[in-house]
DRENSE-635817 format. One record per residue (C-alpha): x, y, z; residue number from 1. Coordinates in nm, 4 decimals. Layout:
REM DRENSE-635817
+----------+----------+----------+------+
|        X |        Y |        Z | resi |
+----------+----------+----------+------+
|        X |        Y |        Z |  NUM |
...
+----------+----------+----------+------+
END
This chain:
REM DRENSE-635817
+----------+----------+----------+------+
|        X |        Y |        Z | resi |
+----------+----------+----------+------+
|  -0.0237 |   0.0166 |   0.0146 |    1 |
|   0.2887 |   0.2289 |   0.0835 |    2 |
|   0.4470 |   0.2352 |  -0.3035 |    3 |
|   0.1102 |   0.2279 |  -0.4581 |    4 |
|   0.0902 |   0.5310 |  -0.2758 |    5 |
|   0.3963 |   0.6280 |  -0.3079 |    6 |
|   0.3423 |   0.8452 |  -0.6714 |    7 |
|   0.0733 |   1.0348 |  -0.5213 |    8 |
|   0.1585 |   1.1994 |  -0.1967 |    9 |
|   0.6140 |   1.1928 |  -0.2862 |   10 |
|   0.8057 |   1.1297 |  -0.0187 |   11 |
|   0.8137 |   1.5288 |   0.0670 |   12 |
|   0.4372 |   1.4851 |   0.0966 |   13 |
|   0.4778 |   1.2264 |   0.2986 |   14 |
|   0.7422 |   1.4696 |   0.6422 |   15 |
|   0.5077 |   1.6993 |   0.5827 |   16 |
|   0.2232 |   1.5292 |   0.6636 |   17 |
|   0.3752 |   1.3473 |   0.9772 |   18 |
|   0.5309 |   1.6927 |   1.0089 |   19 |
|   0.1192 |   1.8209 |   1.0668 |   20 |
|   0.0660 |   1.5167 |   1.2430 |   21 |
|   0.3114 |   1.5491 |   1.5469 |   22 |
|   0.1891 |   1.9617 |   1.5765 |   23 |
|  -0.1590 |   1.8313 |   1.6746 |   24 |
|   0.0418 |   1.6085 |   1.8794 |   25 |
|   0.2896 |   1.8710 |   2.0267 |   26 |
|  -0.0276 |   2.0922 |   2.0963 |   27 |
|  -0.1802 |   1.8202 |   2.2818 |   28 |
|   0.0296 |   1.7118 |   2.4995 |   29 |
|   0.0603 |   1.9594 |   2.7684 |   30 |
|  -0.2965 |   1.9790 |   2.7272 |   31 |
|  -0.3732 |   1.6042 |   2.7690 |   32 |
|  -0.1278 |   1.6766 |   3.0302 |   33 |
|  -0.3300 |   1.8908 |   3.2130 |   34 |
|  -0.6637 |   1.7984 |   3.1860 |   35 |
|  -0.6674 |   1.4393 |   3.0863 |   36 |
|  -0.3278 |   1.2897 |   3.2133 |   37 |
|  -0.4571 |   0.9132 |   3.1205 |   38 |
|  -0.5347 |   1.0571 |   2.8034 |   39 |
|  -0.1205 |   1.1401 |   2.7083 |   40 |
|  -0.0770 |   0.6969 |   2.6845 |   41 |
|  -0.4012 |   0.6702 |   2.3091 |   42 |
|  -0.2051 |   1.0388 |   2.1839 |   43 |
|   0.1620 |   0.8818 |   2.2110 |   44 |
|   0.0183 |   0.5000 |   2.0811 |   45 |
|  -0.2034 |   0.6811 |   1.7843 |   46 |
|   0.0764 |   0.9692 |   1.6941 |   47 |
|   0.3279 |   0.6449 |   1.7064 |   48 |
|   0.1526 |   0.4224 |   1.5034 |   49 |
|   0.0339 |   0.7067 |   1.2022 |   50 |
|   0.3570 |   0.8528 |   1.1525 |   51 |
|   0.4730 |   0.4617 |   1.0658 |   52 |
|   0.2451 |   0.4315 |   0.8356 |   53 |
|   0.2805 |   0.8130 |   0.7318 |   54 |
|   0.6193 |   0.7374 |   0.6342 |   55 |
|   0.6492 |   0.3587 |   0.5198 |   56 |
|   0.9145 |   0.1378 |   0.4670 |   57 |
|   1.1706 |   0.4443 |   0.5577 |   58 |
|   1.0177 |   0.4232 |   0.8793 |   59 |
|   1.0499 |   0.0735 |   0.9684 |   60 |
|   1.1873 |   0.0400 |   1.3047 |   61 |
|   1.5050 |  -0.0983 |   1.2410 |   62 |
|   1.6160 |   0.1786 |   0.9670 |   63 |
|   1.4599 |   0.4429 |   1.2639 |   64 |
|   1.5140 |   0.3450 |   1.5980 |   65 |
|   1.7949 |   0.3823 |   1.8043 |   66 |
|   1.9806 |   0.0268 |   1.8665 |   67 |
|   2.1420 |   0.1486 |   2.1906 |   68 |
|   1.8395 |   0.2551 |   2.3491 |   69 |
|   1.6901 |   0.0161 |   2.2308 |   70 |
|   1.8598 |  -0.2880 |   2.3025 |   71 |
|   1.9228 |  -0.1396 |   2.6926 |   72 |
|   1.5399 |  -0.0700 |   2.7256 |   73 |
|   1.4473 |  -0.4753 |   2.5644 |   74 |
|   1.7263 |  -0.5303 |   2.8311 |   75 |
|   1.5954 |  -0.3777 |   3.1023 |   76 |
|   1.2754 |  -0.5018 |   2.9786 |   77 |
|   1.3278 |  -0.9158 |   3.0033 |   78 |
|   1.4170 |  -0.8453 |   3.3300 |   79 |
|   1.1441 |  -0.6602 |   3.4462 |   80 |
|   0.9706 |  -1.0518 |   3.3070 |   81 |
|   1.1904 |  -1.2293 |   3.4305 |   82 |
|   1.1043 |  -1.0867 |   3.8073 |   83 |
|   0.7616 |  -1.0810 |   3.7141 |   84 |
|   0.8072 |  -1.4832 |   3.7917 |   85 |
|   0.8887 |  -1.4355 |   4.1729 |   86 |
|   0.5874 |  -1.1124 |   4.2358 |   87 |
|   0.2662 |  -1.2222 |   4.4606 |   88 |
|   0.0515 |  -1.2029 |   4.1245 |   89 |
|   0.3004 |  -1.3147 |   3.8758 |   90 |
|   0.0631 |  -1.3125 |   3.5636 |   91 |
|  -0.0719 |  -0.9304 |   3.6258 |   92 |
|   0.3113 |  -0.8443 |   3.7033 |   93 |
|   0.4109 |  -1.0156 |   3.3441 |   94 |
|   0.1115 |  -0.7742 |   3.1756 |   95 |
|   0.1778 |  -0.5138 |   3.3548 |   96 |
|   0.5489 |  -0.5876 |   3.2065 |   97 |
|   0.4295 |  -0.6392 |   2.8634 |   98 |
|   0.2211 |  -0.3038 |   2.8582 |   99 |
|   0.5210 |  -0.0861 |   2.9317 |  100 |
|   0.7477 |  -0.2594 |   2.7722 |  101 |
|   0.5235 |  -0.1226 |   2.4633 |  102 |
|   0.5040 |   0.1875 |   2.5456 |  103 |
|   0.8076 |   0.2180 |   2.5675 |  104 |
|   0.9880 |   0.1148 |   2.2742 |  105 |
|   0.6999 |   0.2900 |   2.0765 |  106 |
|   0.8497 |   0.5754 |   2.2176 |  107 |
|   1.1343 |   0.4884 |   2.0943 |  108 |
|   1.0357 |   0.4354 |   1.7555 |  109 |
|   0.8402 |   0.8257 |   1.7733 |  110 |
|   1.1918 |   0.9843 |   1.8900 |  111 |
|   1.3622 |   0.7952 |   1.5392 |  112 |
|   1.0306 |   0.8764 |   1.3781 |  113 |
|   1.1020 |   1.2109 |   1.4910 |  114 |
|   1.4387 |   1.2957 |   1.3684 |  115 |
|   1.3625 |   1.2532 |   1.0058 |  116 |
|   1.1722 |   1.5417 |   0.9812 |  117 |
|   1.4091 |   1.8181 |   0.7664 |  118 |
|   1.3927 |   2.1645 |   0.9045 |  119 |
|   1.1147 |   2.3217 |   0.7254 |  120 |
|   0.8332 |   2.0111 |   0.9089 |  121 |
|   0.9590 |   2.0974 |   1.2527 |  122 |
|   0.8042 |   2.4269 |   1.2118 |  123 |
|   0.4743 |   2.3273 |   1.2767 |  124 |
|   0.5677 |   2.1267 |   1.6276 |  125 |
|   0.7523 |   2.4199 |   1.7605 |  126 |
|   0.4483 |   2.6421 |   1.6842 |  127 |
|   0.2196 |   2.3754 |   1.8879 |  128 |
|   0.4474 |   2.3125 |   2.1949 |  129 |
|   0.4449 |   2.7105 |   2.1540 |  130 |
|   0.0618 |   2.7029 |   2.1693 |  131 |
|   0.0049 |   2.4127 |   2.3771 |  132 |
|   0.2161 |   2.5293 |   2.6563 |  133 |
|   0.0834 |   2.8875 |   2.6489 |  134 |
|  -0.2476 |   2.7564 |   2.7024 |  135 |
|  -0.1607 |   2.4900 |   2.9826 |  136 |
|   0.0104 |   2.7435 |   3.1902 |  137 |
|  -0.3363 |   2.9978 |   3.1216 |  138 |
|  -0.6042 |   2.7501 |   3.2304 |  139 |
|  -0.3801 |   2.6714 |   3.6145 |  140 |
|  -0.3599 |   3.0345 |   3.6556 |  141 |
|  -0.7055 |   3.1181 |   3.6032 |  142 |
|  -0.7840 |   2.7718 |   3.7918 |  143 |
|  -0.6095 |   2.9380 |   3.9950 |  144 |
|  -0.7618 |   3.2776 |   3.9577 |  145 |
|  -1.1092 |   3.1890 |   3.9750 |  146 |
|  -1.1645 |   2.9054 |   4.1819 |  147 |
|  -1.0337 |   2.6528 |   3.9810 |  148 |
|  -1.4092 |   2.6628 |   3.7128 |  149 |
|  -1.2184 |   2.4277 |   3.4471 |  150 |
|  -1.1303 |   2.0968 |   3.6829 |  151 |
|  -1.4695 |   2.2148 |   3.8709 |  152 |
|  -1.7124 |   2.1043 |   3.5704 |  153 |
|  -1.4904 |   1.8428 |   3.4355 |  154 |
|  -1.4602 |   1.6394 |   3.7559 |  155 |
|  -1.7018 |   1.7964 |   3.9741 |  156 |
|  -1.6513 |   2.0508 |   4.3042 |  157 |
|  -1.3921 |   1.9000 |   4.5224 |  158 |
|  -1.3935 |   1.8356 |   4.8856 |  159 |
|  -1.1495 |   2.0818 |   5.0110 |  160 |
|  -0.9294 |   2.2960 |   4.8669 |  161 |
|  -0.6116 |   2.1060 |   4.9371 |  162 |
|  -0.8121 |   1.8517 |   4.6618 |  163 |
|  -0.8768 |   2.1467 |   4.4578 |  164 |
|  -0.4664 |   2.2251 |   4.4211 |  165 |
|  -0.4104 |   1.8393 |   4.4110 |  166 |
|  -0.5872 |   1.8036 |   4.0972 |  167 |
|  -0.3620 |   1.9817 |   3.9306 |  168 |
|  -0.0571 |   1.7923 |   4.0405 |  169 |
|  -0.0583 |   1.6175 |   3.7551 |  170 |
|  -0.0554 |   1.8819 |   3.4974 |  171 |
|   0.2000 |   2.1236 |   3.6979 |  172 |
|   0.4251 |   1.8744 |   3.6702 |  173 |
|   0.3538 |   1.8121 |   3.3161 |  174 |
|   0.4509 |   2.1540 |   3.2480 |  175 |
|   0.7824 |   2.1505 |   3.4959 |  176 |
|   0.8932 |   1.9062 |   3.2558 |  177 |
|   0.8085 |   2.0625 |   2.9255 |  178 |
|   0.9378 |   2.3730 |   3.0133 |  179 |
|   1.2515 |   2.2501 |   2.8883 |  180 |
|   1.1949 |   2.2110 |   2.5795 |  181 |
|   1.0009 |   2.4927 |   2.5311 |  182 |
|   1.2845 |   2.7149 |   2.7016 |  183 |
|   1.5250 |   2.5709 |   2.3944 |  184 |
|   1.2882 |   2.6112 |   2.1299 |  185 |
|   1.3423 |   3.0139 |   2.2353 |  186 |
|   1.6778 |   3.0630 |   2.2605 |  187 |
|   1.7325 |   2.8612 |   1.9291 |  188 |
|   1.4978 |   3.1900 |   1.8089 |  189 |
|   1.7016 |   3.4281 |   1.9842 |  190 |
|   1.4857 |   3.5172 |   2.2344 |  191 |
|   1.6632 |   3.4781 |   2.4804 |  192 |
|   1.5376 |   3.6970 |   2.7797 |  193 |
|   1.2189 |   3.4330 |   2.7195 |  194 |
|   1.4919 |   3.1801 |   2.6909 |  195 |
|   1.6052 |   3.2760 |   3.0890 |  196 |
|   1.2544 |   3.4275 |   3.2639 |  197 |
|   1.0375 |   3.0491 |   3.1559 |  198 |
|   1.2417 |   2.7892 |   3.3949 |  199 |
|   1.1654 |   3.0286 |   3.6827 |  200 |
|   0.8430 |   3.1583 |   3.5407 |  201 |
|   0.7337 |   2.8186 |   3.5847 |  202 |
|   0.8746 |   2.7782 |   3.9155 |  203 |
|   0.6556 |   3.0297 |   4.0206 |  204 |
|   0.3945 |   2.8309 |   3.8845 |  205 |
|   0.4465 |   2.5026 |   4.1025 |  206 |
|   0.4761 |   2.6858 |   4.4304 |  207 |
|   0.1893 |   2.8949 |   4.3488 |  208 |
|   0.0166 |   2.4668 |   4.3903 |  209 |
|   0.0540 |   2.2203 |   4.5701 |  210 |
|   0.3237 |   2.0398 |   4.3612 |  211 |
|   0.6338 |   2.0436 |   4.5894 |  212 |
|   0.7615 |   1.7587 |   4.3660 |  213 |
|   0.7603 |   1.9589 |   4.0596 |  214 |
|   0.8786 |   2.2894 |   4.2654 |  215 |
|   1.1378 |   2.1088 |   4.3914 |  216 |
|   1.2291 |   1.9476 |   4.0268 |  217 |
|   1.2937 |   2.3337 |   3.9058 |  218 |
|   1.4683 |   2.3889 |   4.1852 |  219 |
|   1.7270 |   2.1236 |   4.0999 |  220 |
|   1.6825 |   2.1869 |   3.7149 |  221 |
|   1.7318 |   2.5525 |   3.7185 |  222 |
|   2.1223 |   2.5479 |   3.8398 |  223 |
|   2.1597 |   2.2150 |   3.6640 |  224 |
|   2.0254 |   2.4193 |   3.3298 |  225 |
|   2.3140 |   2.7115 |   3.3617 |  226 |
|   2.6052 |   2.4649 |   3.4419 |  227 |
|   2.4733 |   2.2245 |   3.1586 |  228 |
|   2.5396 |   2.5075 |   2.9325 |  229 |
|   2.8669 |   2.6473 |   3.0675 |  230 |
|   3.0483 |   2.3370 |   2.9838 |  231 |
|   3.0089 |   1.9444 |   2.8577 |  232 |
|   3.2232 |   1.8393 |   3.1411 |  233 |
|   3.0008 |   1.9316 |   3.4218 |  234 |
|   2.6903 |   1.8106 |   3.2263 |  235 |
|   2.8211 |   1.5173 |   3.2705 |  236 |
|   2.9098 |   1.4516 |   3.5763 |  237 |
|   2.5845 |   1.6204 |   3.7236 |  238 |
|   2.4084 |   1.3445 |   3.5273 |  239 |
|   2.6651 |   1.0892 |   3.6218 |  240 |
|   2.6128 |   1.1580 |   4.0301 |  241 |
|   2.2311 |   1.2544 |   4.0358 |  242 |
|   2.1782 |   0.8986 |   3.8321 |  243 |
|   2.4100 |   0.6948 |   4.0440 |  244 |
|   2.3494 |   0.8455 |   4.3443 |  245 |
|   2.0089 |   0.8254 |   4.2576 |  246 |
|   2.0194 |   0.3705 |   4.2385 |  247 |
|   2.2781 |   0.3149 |   4.4558 |  248 |
|   2.2444 |   0.5801 |   4.8037 |  249 |
|   1.8613 |   0.5634 |   4.7609 |  250 |
|   1.8620 |   0.3398 |   5.0868 |  251 |
|   2.1025 |   0.4983 |   5.2367 |  252 |
|   1.9967 |   0.8272 |   5.2251 |  253 |
|   1.6104 |   0.6780 |   5.3054 |  254 |
|   1.7945 |   0.6119 |   5.6460 |  255 |
|   1.9605 |   0.8037 |   5.7225 |  256 |
|   1.6009 |   1.0619 |   5.6642 |  257 |
|   1.4285 |   0.8362 |   5.9798 |  258 |
|   1.7073 |   0.8552 |   6.1682 |  259 |
|   1.6915 |   1.2430 |   6.1374 |  260 |
|   1.3278 |   1.1872 |   6.2502 |  261 |
|   1.2034 |   1.3778 |   5.9752 |  262 |
|   0.9032 |   1.1581 |   6.0206 |  263 |
|   0.8214 |   1.3650 |   6.3078 |  264 |
|   0.9234 |   1.6979 |   6.2356 |  265 |
|   0.6288 |   1.9594 |   6.2285 |  266 |
|   0.8270 |   2.1900 |   6.0013 |  267 |
|   0.7944 |   1.9730 |   5.6473 |  268 |
|   0.4684 |   1.9129 |   5.5898 |  269 |
|   0.2526 |   1.5611 |   5.5871 |  270 |
|   0.3021 |   1.4602 |   5.3235 |  271 |
|   0.6948 |   1.4779 |   5.3286 |  272 |
|   0.6424 |   1.3143 |   5.6890 |  273 |
|   0.4570 |   1.0106 |   5.4732 |  274 |
|   0.6919 |   0.9781 |   5.2120 |  275 |
|   1.0362 |   0.9285 |   5.5019 |  276 |
|   0.8012 |   0.6731 |   5.6639 |  277 |
|   0.7368 |   0.4678 |   5.3411 |  278 |
|   1.1158 |   0.4844 |   5.2290 |  279 |
|   1.2717 |   0.3928 |   5.5433 |  280 |
|   1.0656 |   0.0798 |   5.5536 |  281 |
|   1.1145 |   0.0213 |   5.1875 |  282 |
|   1.4762 |   0.0562 |   5.2006 |  283 |
|   1.4712 |  -0.2286 |   5.5313 |  284 |
|   1.2890 |  -0.4567 |   5.2465 |  285 |
|   1.5405 |  -0.3899 |   5.0046 |  286 |
|   1.8635 |  -0.5122 |   5.2722 |  287 |
|   1.6396 |  -0.8118 |   5.2381 |  288 |
|   1.6234 |  -0.9394 |   4.8767 |  289 |
|   1.9111 |  -0.7119 |   4.7508 |  290 |
|   2.0227 |  -0.8999 |   4.4704 |  291 |
|   1.6884 |  -1.0012 |   4.2800 |  292 |
|   1.4116 |  -0.7819 |   4.4950 |  293 |
|   1.0726 |  -0.8517 |   4.5686 |  294 |
|   0.9275 |  -0.9026 |   4.2471 |  295 |
|   0.8479 |  -0.6853 |   3.9454 |  296 |
|   0.5232 |  -0.4522 |   4.0506 |  297 |
|   0.5311 |  -0.5809 |   4.3541 |  298 |
|   0.5968 |  -0.2501 |   4.5966 |  299 |
|   0.2638 |  -0.2669 |   4.7468 |  300 |
|   0.2304 |  -0.5944 |   4.7835 |  301 |
|   0.5928 |  -0.6460 |   5.0237 |  302 |
|   0.4902 |  -0.7982 |   5.4154 |  303 |
|   0.4802 |  -0.5271 |   5.5869 |  304 |
|   0.6242 |  -0.7703 |   5.9359 |  305 |
|   0.5844 |  -0.5251 |   6.2550 |  306 |
|   0.6222 |  -0.2401 |   6.0771 |  307 |
|   0.3066 |   0.0000 |   6.1442 |  308 |
|   0.2027 |   0.2598 |   5.8831 |  309 |
|   0.1809 |   0.6426 |   5.9408 |  310 |
|  -0.2251 |   0.6742 |   5.9942 |  311 |
|  -0.3535 |   0.4649 |   6.1052 |  312 |
|  -0.6272 |   0.2033 |   5.8832 |  313 |
|  -0.3375 |   0.2652 |   5.6256 |  314 |
|  -0.1004 |   0.0491 |   5.4150 |  315 |
|   0.2135 |   0.0598 |   5.4574 |  316 |
|   0.3270 |   0.1373 |   5.1184 |  317 |
|   0.0056 |   0.3007 |   4.8937 |  318 |
|   0.0581 |   0.1121 |   4.5476 |  319 |
|   0.3794 |   0.2589 |   4.5144 |  320 |
|   0.6422 |   0.3775 |   4.7381 |  321 |
|   0.6198 |   0.7414 |   4.6054 |  322 |
|   1.0302 |   0.7189 |   4.5206 |  323 |
|   1.1281 |   0.5356 |   4.1500 |  324 |
|   1.5236 |   0.4509 |   4.2570 |  325 |
|   1.3579 |   0.2992 |   4.5523 |  326 |
|   1.0418 |   0.0941 |   4.3426 |  327 |
|   1.2965 |  -0.0020 |   4.1084 |  328 |
|   1.6122 |  -0.1388 |   4.3494 |  329 |
|   1.3018 |  -0.2830 |   4.5720 |  330 |
|   1.1640 |  -0.4761 |   4.3003 |  331 |
|   1.4140 |  -0.5497 |   4.0961 |  332 |
|   1.7175 |  -0.5687 |   4.3176 |  333 |
|   2.0850 |  -0.4641 |   4.2327 |  334 |
|   1.9835 |  -0.6617 |   3.8806 |  335 |
|   1.7507 |  -0.4447 |   3.7911 |  336 |
|   1.9268 |  -0.1127 |   3.8797 |  337 |
|   2.1949 |  -0.2468 |   3.6702 |  338 |
|   1.9592 |  -0.2476 |   3.3883 |  339 |
|   1.8265 |   0.0382 |   3.4202 |  340 |
|   2.2066 |   0.2672 |   3.4808 |  341 |
|   2.2164 |   0.1165 |   3.1611 |  342 |
|   1.9562 |   0.2610 |   3.0494 |  343 |
|   2.0458 |   0.6320 |   3.1202 |  344 |
|   2.3458 |   0.5678 |   3.0383 |  345 |
|   2.3057 |   0.4858 |   2.7085 |  346 |
|   2.0254 |   0.8510 |   2.7134 |  347 |
|   2.3739 |   1.0059 |   2.8689 |  348 |
|   2.6118 |   0.9333 |   2.5698 |  349 |
|   2.2571 |   1.0781 |   2.3172 |  350 |
|   2.1919 |   1.4182 |   2.5434 |  351 |
|   2.6130 |   1.4224 |   2.5552 |  352 |
|   2.5720 |   1.4550 |   2.1563 |  353 |
|   2.3967 |   1.7446 |   2.1430 |  354 |
|   2.4746 |   2.1229 |   2.0401 |  355 |
|   2.4811 |   2.3454 |   2.3257 |  356 |
|   2.1601 |   2.5117 |   2.4188 |  357 |
|   2.0185 |   2.1429 |   2.3343 |  358 |
|   2.2274 |   1.9642 |   2.5782 |  359 |
|   2.1641 |   2.1432 |   2.8649 |  360 |
|   1.7927 |   2.2172 |   2.8920 |  361 |
|   1.8028 |   1.7612 |   2.7890 |  362 |
|   2.0373 |   1.7782 |   3.0776 |  363 |
|   1.7744 |   1.9403 |   3.2424 |  364 |
|   1.5038 |   1.8045 |   3.1652 |  365 |
|   1.6431 |   1.4599 |   3.3039 |  366 |
|   1.7274 |   1.6002 |   3.6307 |  367 |
|   1.3779 |   1.7514 |   3.6323 |  368 |
|   1.1898 |   1.3831 |   3.5526 |  369 |
|   1.4166 |   1.2459 |   3.8297 |  370 |
|   1.3863 |   1.4381 |   4.1110 |  371 |
|   0.9990 |   1.4446 |   4.0601 |  372 |
|   0.9796 |   1.0505 |   4.0426 |  373 |
|   1.1997 |   1.0398 |   4.3412 |  374 |
|   0.9160 |   1.2203 |   4.4994 |  375 |
|   0.5769 |   1.1712 |   4.3515 |  376 |
|   0.4256 |   0.8322 |   4.0980 |  377 |
|   0.5178 |   0.5110 |   4.0536 |  378 |
|   0.7592 |   0.5116 |   3.7807 |  379 |
|   0.5359 |   0.2259 |   3.5624 |  380 |
|   0.2401 |   0.4590 |   3.5697 |  381 |
|   0.1424 |   0.4282 |   3.1736 |  382 |
|   0.0894 |   0.8156 |   3.1888 |  383 |
|   0.3535 |   0.9360 |   3.3537 |  384 |
|   0.5944 |   0.7127 |   3.1256 |  385 |
|   0.4243 |   0.8511 |   2.8567 |  386 |
|   0.4598 |   1.2600 |   2.9322 |  387 |
|   0.8367 |   1.1814 |   2.9949 |  388 |
|   0.8785 |   1.0333 |   2.6516 |  389 |
|   0.6347 |   1.2524 |   2.4759 |  390 |
|   0.8585 |   1.5830 |   2.5975 |  391 |
|   1.1652 |   1.3400 |   2.4903 |  392 |
|   1.0165 |   1.3133 |   2.1828 |  393 |
|   0.9241 |   1.7100 |   2.1112 |  394 |
|   1.3252 |   1.7810 |   2.2196 |  395 |
|   1.4159 |   1.6018 |   1.9297 |  396 |
|   1.1644 |   1.7951 |   1.7067 |  397 |
|   1.2422 |   2.1564 |   1.8291 |  398 |
|   1.6197 |   2.0933 |   1.8181 |  399 |
|   1.7914 |   2.1298 |   1.5394 |  400 |
|   1.7799 |   1.9459 |   1.2740 |  401 |
|   2.1620 |   1.7648 |   1.2018 |  402 |
|   2.2033 |   1.9295 |   0.8982 |  403 |
|   2.1339 |   2.2389 |   0.9575 |  404 |
|   2.3888 |   2.2254 |   1.2538 |  405 |
|   2.6367 |   2.1228 |   1.0309 |  406 |
|   2.5445 |   2.4464 |   0.8084 |  407 |
|   2.5380 |   2.5977 |   1.0469 |  408 |
|   2.8963 |   2.5138 |   1.2224 |  409 |
|   3.0305 |   2.5649 |   0.8067 |  410 |
+----------+----------+----------+------+
END
């Protein structure tokens, strides 16, 4: 079918059409991330399928997918499937591992397709992400100003002021991640003042909300962007320390936080103290099965023993530990942590090859994601993985086409 259509629409038209598809993707990503986070997953999958069909033989997976990233991801997913065999509910854990694997491979494929776009086809997606991001921030500010009218219409009245703000949390974290591709867009467009002001403006928005995770993430991401823009070595060091520290030192840090009695510190919000309590419990369980872990997707089912929940009548660990590094070590053990480190190492190498502005923004985005993942969502939640991967795809599209970079250098 692809061959029959070739004479009618031409190769250039295929790229143009795929550029239009990615324009819609870039426009919808921040808006759905705010208003309907679970819809981000079908957005990614539909865009991936349409892109593959539009580009035809040129878009065969083995031609466009990054081999290093694909192999590292495949190794991690394979271990997740193996670790499902000793999870409490092995069948459902294996199904989840396959779903996560399919989503990650789709995102890698979509990123490969995005790299095919030449400079003319990248203009639409750049406009799309600028409009979508701007509209999402406008909606957030309107919700704050006028008493959450849109979310009340979509989800009904909230039971408390806290619930009103918390309904925005996923959208706030999406904005904290997506601000980096938009910042890169402004910088490449020689709007340096706007580029310098976007991340601090996003930080102010997060501080107005209940999303401490997003605020802490941008507080970490801002100096990262500055340091990574100064030199390649600084960016490498930041990524290496942050990634290795998270996946190696997290259990020890959790124990130190408990020893410092942060779970009883009145100056911390209740949600922060709750997390310290969970993390201490998870660290203890990690030390019991350090090599292979307790099984994929087993965090909420690990035996509590004599441990007491933070709040009476609740589980010690809810659906997940609110800390991705601890969740990976707990469920997949040291072996799974090594697979994760290898994947992040390969991604770090790809970031290191980027031009300076893109490299700085990509490094800051990784630190922002890592900070959010270390304090908030479960790492296997599809909508969260789809948002992270979708933001990476947008960053690829926003960045200059390699041919453009070579011409500029010449």
